[in-house]
C-alpha positions in Angstrom: -37.1 -15.8 0.5 -37.9 -18.8 -1.6 -35.1 -17.7 -4.0 -32.5 -18.4 -1.4 -33.4 -22.0 -0.5 -31.3 -23.9 -2.9 -28.1 -22.1 -1.8 -29.1 -22.4 1.9 -29.5 -26.1 1.7 -26.3 -26.5 -0.1 -24.6 -24.6 2.8 -26.1 -27.0 5.2 -24.5 -29.9 3.6 -21.1 -28.1 3.1 -18.5 -28.8 5.7 -16.1 -26.0 6.5 -12.8 -27.2 8.1 -11.6 -23.7 8.8 -14.6 -22.6 11.1 -15.3 -26.2 12.1 -18.9 -25.8 12.5 -21.2 -28.6 11.7 -21.8 -26.9 8.4 -21.3 -23.7 6.5 -25.1 -22.8 7.2 -24.4 -22.8 10.8 -21.4 -20.5 10.6 -23.5 -18.1 8.4 -26.4 -18.1 10.9 -23.7 -17.3 13.7 -22.2 -14.5 11.6 -25.7 -13.0 11.0 -26.6 -13.2 14.5 -23.4 -11.1 15.3 -24.0 -8.4 12.9 -24.9 -4.7 14.0 -28.5 -3.4 13.2 -27.6 -2.6 9.5 -29.4 -4.4 6.9 -26.7 -4.0 4.4 -24.2 -5.7 6.6 -26.7 -8.4 7.7 -27.3 -9.2 4.1 -23.8 -9.5 3.4 -23.3 -11.7 6.3 -26.0 -13.9 5.0 -24.3 -14.2 1.4 -20.6 -14.0 2.5 -20.1 -17.8 2.1 -22.9 -18.5 -0.4 -20.2 -19.4 -3.1 -18.5 -22.2 -1.0 -20.5 -25.0 -2.2 -19.8 -24.1 -6.0 -15.9 -23.5 -5.3 -15.4 -26.5 -3.2 -12.3 -28.6 -4.2 -9.2 -30.6 -2.8 -5.8 -29.4 -2.7 -3.1 -31.7 -1.2 -5.8 -33.5 0.8 -7.4 -30.3 2.2 -10.8 -28.8 1.3 -10.5 -25.3 -0.3 -12.8 -22.8 -1.4 -10.8 -20.7 -3.8 -12.3 -17.5 -5.1 -15.5 -18.1 -3.3 -16.1 -14.5 -2.5 -16.1 -13.5 -6.2 -18.6 -16.4 -7.0 -20.6 -15.4 -4.1 -20.8 -11.9 -5.0 -22.4 -12.8 -8.3 -24.7 -15.2 -6.7 -25.9 -12.2 -4.2 -26.5 -10.0 -6.9 -28.7 -12.4 -8.6 -30.7 -13.5 -5.7 -31.1 -10.0 -4.4 -32.3 -8.9 -7.7 -35.0 -11.7 -7.8 -35.9 -10.6 -4.4 -36.5 -7.0 -5.7 -34.0 -5.1 -3.7 -33.0 -1.6 -4.9 -30.0 -1.4 -7.0 -27.8 0.7 -4.4 -28.4 -2.1 -1.7 -27.7 -4.9 -4.3 -24.4 -3.2 -5.3 -23.3 -2.6 -1.9 -24.2 -6.1 -0.6 -22.6 -7.9 -3.5 -19.4 -5.7 -3.0 -19.3 -6.4 0.6 -19.4 -10.3 -0.3 -16.8 -9.8 -2.9 -14.4 -8.1 -0.4 -15.2 -10.2 2.7 -12.1 -12.3 2.5 -9.6 -9.4 2.0 -8.7 -9.2 5.6 -7.1 -12.7 5.7 -3.6 -12.6 6.0 -3.2 -9.3 7.8 -1.9 -11.1 10.9 1.2 -12.3 8.7 2.1 -8.6 8.1 0.8 -6.0 5.6 2.9 -3.2 4.1 1.4 0.4 4.2 0.6 -0.2 0.6 -1.5 -3.1 1.2 -3.3 -1.2 4.0 -4.0 1.7 1.5 -5.2 -0.8 -1.1 -7.7 -2.3 1.3 -9.2 0.9 2.3 -9.2 2.1 -1.2 -11.0 -0.8 -2.6 -13.5 -0.7 0.2 -14.0 3.0 -0.2 -17.3 4.2 1.5 -18.0 0.6 2.5 -14.7 0.4 4.7 -16.7 0.8 8.0 -19.2 -1.9 6.9 -16.6 -4.3 5.7 -14.8 -4.1 8.9 -18.1 -4.8 10.7 -18.5 -7.8 8.5 -15.1 -9.0 9.4 -15.6 -8.7 13.0 -19.0 -10.6 12.8 -17.3 -13.3 10.8 -15.2 -14.4 13.8 -17.4 -17.1 15.4 -14.7 -19.2 17.3 -15.6 -20.4 20.7 -11.8 -19.7 21.7 -12.0 -16.3 23.5 -8.3 -15.9 23.1 -8.5 -16.1 19.2 -11.6 -13.9 19.2 -9.7 -11.2 21.2 -6.8 -11.5 18.9 -8.8 -11.2 15.6 -10.4 -8.0 17.2 -7.0 -6.6 18.1 -5.8 -7.1 14.5 -8.9 -5.2 13.0 -8.4 -2.3 15.6 -4.8 -2.3 14.4 -5.8 -2.1 10.9 -8.3 0.7 11.5 -5.5 2.6 13.4 -3.2 2.2 10.5 -5.8 3.4 8.1 -6.5 6.5 10.0 -2.9 7.3 10.5 -2.0 6.8 6.7 -5.0 9.0 5.9 -3.8 11.7 8.2 -0.3 11.5 6.8 -1.8 11.8 3.3 -3.8 15.0 4.2 -0.8 16.6 5.8 1.3 15.7 2.7 -1.3 17.2 0.5 -1.0 20.5 2.1 2.9 20.6 1.6 4.5 21.4 -1.7 6.5 18.5 -3.2 10.0 19.8 -2.3 10.7 21.9 0.9 12.3 25.4 1.1 15.9 24.0 1.6 15.6 22.2 -1.8 14.2 25.3 -3.4 17.1 27.4 -2.1 19.7 24.8 -3.1 18.4 24.4 -6.6 17.9 28.0 -7.3 21.1 29.1 -5.4 19.2 31.7 -3.4 19.1 32.7 0.3 16.1 32.6 2.5 13.6 35.2 1.8 10.3 36.1 0.6 10.9 34.7 -3.0 11.4 31.3 -1.5 7.9 31.7 0.1 6.4 32.5 -3.2 8.2 29.6 -4.9 6.7 27.2 -2.3 3.3 28.7 -2.7 3.5 28.2 -6.5 4.9 24.6 -6.0 1.9 23.8 -3.8 -0.6 25.2 -6.4 1.2 23.1 -9.0 0.9 19.8 -6.9 -2.7 20.5 -6.1 -3.6 21.0 -9.8 -1.4 18.4 -11.5 -0.4 16.0 -8.7 3.3 14.9 -8.0 5.6 15.3 -10.8 8.8 13.4 -11.8 11.6 15.2 -10.1 13.3 16.4 -13.4 10.1 17.7 -14.6 9.4 19.5 -11.2 12.7 21.2 -11.4 12.3 22.4 -15.2 9.0 23.9 -14.2 10.5 25.7 -11.1 13.3 26.8 -13.3 10.7 28.3 -15.7 8.8 29.8 -12.9 12.0 31.5 -11.6 13.1 32.9 -14.9 9.8 34.7 -15.1 9.5 35.7 -11.4 12.9 36.5 -10.1 13.6 40.0 -8.9 
C-alpha cells in the first residue's frame, strides 16, 4: 500500500469543517469502518475524500473542496492501477468515488427527474453507492444520523416506485382506447383492441413518438386495416 502513503498523509493534515473530525483521514477511517463486507465499497470509502487536499480553497471565508469527487476518482484510478487491481474493480471504485457526493442536496427536495438521473448515473452500482452514502455518515449526533438514513430510505423507495411506474407504462400503448376512438371516430369494438395492440408494438419498437407523428401513423394503419 506504499502507493497510498502520500495521499493518506495529506488527508491527515487536512481539516474538514463539514465532518468536524480532527482531520479528513480520521473521517475516512471512520467511513471505511462502517462499510459492509464488500471490497468495492470499502475501497471506494478509502478513496472517497482523497481529492480534498488537491481541491482545498477558500470562498467567502469558508473552506471548500469543489469537485473533489472528480479529482478523487482520477487519483483512485491511478493508485489502484499501481496496486495492480483488475480493471473491473478499478472502474467500479473510481466511479463510486466520482458519484459519492451526488446525494448531497436531497434533503432540500429532488424532483422525480433528479431521482431518475441519480439512479441512471449509478446504474448497476446503485446499491453500492447507497451503501457508501450510508457509511459516509459518521456524525456522533444520533438524530442527524437517523435523519440521513431516513432520507436514503426515502430515495430508495422513490427509485423503486418510479421504476415500477416506468415498467407499467412500458406495457401500455402511448394513447388509450378512448383517444383511439375519438381520433378515428369509431365505437368500442375489436378494431380498437387491434389498434391498441399495434400502437403498443410501435412503442416497443420505436419508443414514444411526437403526438402528431403518432396520429399520422395511426391514420395510415387505419387506412390499411379498417373493415
